[in-house]
N, C-alpha and C positions, 0 to 999 in steps of 0.2 A: 670196709673202704677204700683200702689200696686195692685190691679186687677190679670194685665198682668202675673204678678211678681208670685203673688199665683196660677194661671190658670200653667206655665210653674214648680212650682214644684210639684203642683199636677201631673201635666201628667208625668213627670221623676221617682214622687214616682209609681205612678200606670203599669208604663214600668217595674222598678225593682221588683214588686212584681210582675207583669208576669213572666217575663224571668225569678225569681226565680224558678215559678212551672213548666215554660217551660224545666228546668236544670233540677230543684228533684222532678217528678212527686207522691203523695200522703204529698207533706211537710208539714206542719203545722201553723199553723197561729203566733202560741209559737214562732217555727221554725222562721217564716219569721219576726220575730221582731227584732229577735239575732238574724239573720243575716243582715241589714238592719239598725240596731239601732236607727230605729223609737222605739217611743211608742206603750204599744197592741190596744189601743184604737186608733190610727191611726188606723196603718195595717189593724185591725178589720173589719176601715170605711170600709178603700178601698179594703180590702177583698168585703166586699157586694156588693162594688159595682163593683168590677168586676164578682160578684155573678146575681146581676140583671144586667147586660148588655148583661152576656152568655156568655162572657171570659174564664170565670173560673167555676169549678163543688165541691160538697161539696158530698163525697163518705162518707159518714160517719165515724166513729172512724175506727183510724189507727192500726196494730200491732205492735205498737212501747212499747218496751221494760221498762218507764219508770214506776215508782212508781202512782201510784194512776186513777186517770181519765185518763184517753185515748184520746190522742187531736184528732180533726176532721183531714183526707187531703183534701186538696183539688189537685185537677189536670187542665189539659185544656178542657175546653166543644168544641169535635170536630163538626163540619156540622157546624157553628154558623157567622164565618168572612171570609171571601177570601178577592183574591185579583186577579186581572185578570191577569195574565204573555202571554205578544205579542213579539215574537220571530223572529226577523228577518233574512231571511236568503235567502244563490241565492235563484233568481228565488221563492221564499216560506214564507210564515208567517204561522208560528208555534204557535198556544192557545192553555194556560193551566189560568183551575180554578184554583186556588191552594187554599187549607183550612189553615188558619195559625196555625193550630196543624203540617202541615207537607201534608200529604193527597193529590193530585193530582186526582178531581174532572174530571174533563173531559181535554180531549184532542183531541184537533182540529187542523189545517192547509186547506190553502186557495192558491192557486199558482199564484204568480207572474208573468207575463207577461213585456217583456220588454217595452210594451207602456204605461201598466200601476203605478198607485200610489204607493208605501208604505204603506201610509198613510191612504187612499182611501180604501186599500185590507185590514188594516188593525183593521177602522171601520167598513168593512163589517162583520166580524171573530170572533170581539166583540158581533155585535148585531144580526145576524144570531144564532149561535156556544155557547157563551157563557153567554149573561147577559137572555137571556131562563130559561139558566140551575139553576137561584136560585132567590130567592126574590130581588129587589131592594136593600133594605138595609141593604141586608148582605154584599154586597162591598163595603169595606171599600177603595179603588183603583185601581190605573191600571199602570203594569212599563212598558214600551215600551222598550228592550233588541236590541239591536245594534251589533253585532260584529266590530265597529271600534270609535275614537279619538271622543269623544263629546269633543268640544271646551267651556268651560260656559261662556268663554267674549265677542266672536261675535257669539257664540248658532248658532256653523257648526257641522256640520257630517260630519269625512275625515274616507275614510274607503278606504283601497290598497288590501282586501280578493272578494269583490263583490261592482256591480254596482252602486249607486247613484249619482242623478242632482247634479252639483256642485252649489254653494250657489247662482250664475249667471240662474242658470233655474229654481232655485226652493229653497225657505224657507221653507225648509220639517221642523225646529224645530219648525215654528211659522203653519206650516200646523196642528199638531200637536196636537200644545195649545188649534189651534181654533177646527176641528176635533174633542177634547174630552172633552171641556167645562164644561161641565155642574159635571166629577171628577176632585179626586185631581188627577195626570199624575206624573208619575218617568218617566226617560230618561235616562237607565243606560248602562253601556257595559256589555258584555257578560263574559269576563274572570274573572270581577270586582267581579259580581254576583255569577260562579263557584267559583270563591275563597272566597267569604263573605258564599259560603253554608260550606266548609272546614271546616273555623275558626270556625264556629258554633257548626257543626253537626259532627263534631270529636275529639273536645276536645284536640284544638291547645293549650299548654299552653304557646310555646313563644311567646312574646308582638314583635318581630322581629323576619318579615317574607316574605318569597316571595312563592306565586303562582305561577305555569310559564303552562299558556298555550296554547297544541298544535290543534289547528282546521284550520280554510283555511289558517292564517295567525298562526301567533304565540306572544301572547302576554303577560302579565307579570305585575301581580297588589302585590305591596308591602305595609305590612301592619309595620308600624314602635310606636314601643311604644304602643302596641295593636288598631294603631291607623292606617287606611288607606290612606294611602298617594296619594292625589288628589282629594276621594273622588271618586264614582267610573263612572268615566270618562275615563279609561285609558291615560287621555294627562298629566300623572304628566312622566310618560317611555314607549317607545318605544323599550323594549327590542327586538321586531323581527325587529329589524331596526338598529339595532347595525351591522355596518359593522364589518366584519371577513375576508377581502379579498377589497381589493381596486381597487386590477382592474379580481376585479366578475365579474358575469354578474348583468347590472344594471337592477333595480327594481322599482317599481311603485314609488318609492317614489321621489325618484329621485335620489338613491344615489344609490354604485354599492357593492357588494358583499354580502348584507345584511343576517342578517339571513334566514330572513323568504325566502327568494328566494335561501338561500345554500342549507338549510335544510327541507325545503319544503314539503309538498307529490310529489310534481308537479317535485321535485329535484330528485324523486328517478331512473325515467327510466336512465336518463342520467348520475347517480352514474353507473347505475347496469352493464351498457355499458360496461363503463370502465374498467370497474375489469375484472381481470384473472378469466379463468375458465368458465366452463356451470354454467344457471340455469333457470327453465323453466317460469321464472321472468320474463327474458330476454326478451320472446317474446313477454310480453303482451305493448299493448301504457297508461296502469298509472299501476302504486302500489302504491296498500296502506300500510301504515302503521303496520296491523295487516298484512299485506299480510309478510313484507318486519321479522318481526319479528316474525309470527309463524315459518319460511322457514329456520330464523335464527338455532332459538330452532332445528329444525329436523335436521340439518347438512348444510342447504344450504350454500357452503364454498363462494362462488361471497353475497348470503344476508348477511352475518357475517363481512364480509367485508367494506362493505356496513355500516351496525351500525356500529359497528366499526370509519370509515372515519365519519360519522354526529354524534357519541358521542362524536372527538377531536373536532369537530366546536361548534360546544354546550358549550363543557369545556372554549374554550375563551372566550364568549362572557358571563358564568356562572363566569367565574374568573375576569372579569370585574363588575360584577355588585357586587359581597362582596369588591371584594375594594374596593366599592363604598359604599353599605346599608349596610355592615354584618352581611346578615340575618344568624339568627340560623336554623331555617329548609327552606329547598330550596322545594317545592312538585311541583311534575310535572304531570300536568292531562290533559283531553282532551283525543286526537287521541295518547300524548306523553305514555298516559299505555299502549297499542297497541305493542310496540315496541317489550314490553317485558323484562324480567331478566336482559336479557345481555346487552342491553344497560345502563339501571342503573349503572350496576355493572363499565361501560365503563367509559361512566360519571362520574362515583367515581374516577374509579380510576389515568383518563388523570388531572379532575381536580386539585387529591392533588399529581399527579407529578408537573403538570407547574402553580398550584396556586402561592398566597401568604400562606407558609406552616403557619402564624404565625394566623391568622386571618380563616385559613382552620379546623383548628383541634377543632371546638367550631362549623365545620357547619353538619346539617346532609341533606341526602339526601334519599328523599320516592317517593313512588306516592301517585295521591292522590286515597281517599278511596271511593269515593261514583259516585253511577251515574248514566244515560242520563238526571234524575231531577235536577243533582245540580245546573242547573242554572239559572230553576225558580221553585225550593225552594229556593235560594239564595237569588234571587231579590222579592219574596215574604219576605221574612226577615228583607231583609237590608230598603223596603219599610218600612216596620211594625217599626221596630229599629229607623230609622234615620230619618222618614217623619209621620208616622201614628200620630197623636196625639188625645189626650183624652179627650178635654179639648175647642179643636175648632171647628171647620167647614172650610173642605180643598177643600169643591165646589169650581170646578176654579182652582185651585192651579197648577201649570205645576212645577217641579222639574228638575233641572239637576242634576246629578250623586248623 
């Protein structure tokens, strides 16, 4: 037991040192000791281990303004350690080999037909494209990222946005664990990974915030007191299935009038058809958020009307969320950003008109700030921060969330 506790403490300290260097490249050992409140001897030993294991590099004396001998600067060492990220989407798996410093070294994809197994295709992509790109000892682990709810108790994946076989047809979680048995594997939700990237890479200071992801569906991840609610499983909240109209269309989850069904991209042609005025978008069978947002900015009256209606519906669900957990920051990410500035203005207006004003006075709303690599980088960083262990061999470990 004493050995286990010592390993746990050491792993925590190594993570703390590494993440402080990640946050402030060029930091010195003396400053690390000050920030961590560990002794200089302990910090020096931990830094030496991270240098020896190629996680950090010493770049020599810094430009510090301190009097006397200049301290040496520490930085992350790139191209030494990687996490493989496999993102499941409709009819394809996207693969990324992501350096733990944040750079995506390899990007690839493989098609998944209706009769194919996502697990088998993922292994094929990993073996053919990702693993050959690096030496095996550089791989820290694998993340399987799905646009779905993951139930850690029943070990099931439930998706309303793309087709997966149900538990009676296939034990996907069991297959994943068996197929990648040589490696540490984490099964994660896509919205949670993107939210974690926003938290880590955009310097969010609020301890309570909500990330709303617009993709094929609409998901949410909540951080309460700086901790992700329910880990990266999406099993604690299904924001996209808040009902905003009990008499609305039937959703695949079994409810009526779900937010996902009411304001998802699939709803846009129908909304446009009901709107007065002409618009070239009305002639299209499918309309994207980007097309709608672009048309609205440039004066398309029908598009502008639809954006305002969507913002009204979205604010109803958002107001209920605020009353439940009271986040101080709400971030709209994914394809939601494509709706443009008018949508954000309308959401803010409607939310403050219909919501609980005393709680909304302290709420800030903004779009996500990251690019298309947010999900894979968030998955990599989440795996490293939450699951990777400096002091234990994790081979064969399978993590859910």
